[in-house]
C-alpha positions in Angstrom: 58.8 30.9 8.8 58.1 27.4 10.0 55.7 25.0 8.3 52.6 24.0 10.2 52.7 20.9 12.3 51.5 17.9 10.3 48.5 16.0 11.7 49.3 12.6 13.0 48.7 10.0 10.3 45.7 7.7 10.5 48.0 4.7 10.2 48.4 2.5 13.2 51.9 3.5 14.2 52.7 0.3 16.1 51.7 -3.2 16.4 52.0 -4.6 19.9 51.6 -8.0 21.6 52.3 -9.7 24.8 54.1 -13.0 24.6 53.4 -15.3 27.5 56.4 -17.6 27.9 54.2 -20.2 29.7 51.6 -20.4 26.9 51.5 -23.6 24.9 49.7 -23.7 21.6 49.2 -26.5 19.2 49.5 -25.8 15.4 48.9 -28.7 13.1 49.5 -31.1 16.0 52.9 -29.6 16.9 53.1 -27.9 20.4 54.9 -24.6 20.8 55.8 -23.3 24.2 55.9 -19.5 24.4 53.9 -19.3 21.1 54.7 -16.1 19.3 58.2 -15.6 20.6 61.4 -16.4 18.7 62.4 -19.1 21.2 60.6 -21.8 23.1 62.8 -21.2 26.1 62.5 -17.4 26.5 62.8 -16.8 30.3 60.0 -14.3 30.9 56.8 -12.8 29.4 57.5 -9.7 27.3 55.9 -6.9 25.4 56.9 -6.3 21.8 56.2 -3.3 19.4 56.8 -2.7 15.7 56.4 0.4 13.7 54.9 0.4 10.2 56.5 1.9 7.1 55.1 5.4 6.7 55.0 6.0 10.4 56.2 9.4 11.4 58.0 10.7 14.4 54.8 12.4 15.6 53.0 9.0 15.4 55.7 7.4 17.6 55.5 10.3 20.0 51.8 9.9 20.4 52.2 6.1 20.9 54.9 6.5 23.5 52.8 9.0 25.4 49.8 6.7 25.4 52.0 3.7 26.5 53.5 5.8 29.3 50.0 6.8 30.5 48.7 3.2 30.3 51.7 1.8 32.3 51.3 4.5 34.9 47.6 3.7 35.3 48.4 -0.1 35.5 51.0 0.5 38.2 48.6 2.6 40.2 45.9 -0.1 40.0 48.3 -2.8 40.9 49.6 -0.9 43.9 46.1 -0.3 45.1 45.2 -4.0 44.6 48.3 -5.1 46.6 47.4 -2.8 49.5 43.8 -4.3 49.6 43.1 -6.5 52.7 43.7 -10.2 52.2 46.0 -9.6 49.2 49.6 -10.6 49.7 52.4 -9.3 47.5 54.4 -12.0 45.7 58.1 -11.8 45.0 59.1 -11.5 41.4 
């Protein structure tokens, strides 16, 4: 006999942030390029995630499913926008 599936915890399983490598922020009069990253010369914008202590595999699975759905919807909206009249696709 298998134990019942545990409910996902109410903890936030992940903290996320987007780090813009072009952003400059001043803290106590000191300017930081790419504020929030580990380097002031990181070559591109990136998305970072962190899991909390007490996070369970089920929590991560839910998070990954939501991230997948969000990225899929974003790509769909972007593709639609790029096909709109007067919008030109830019090279990456």
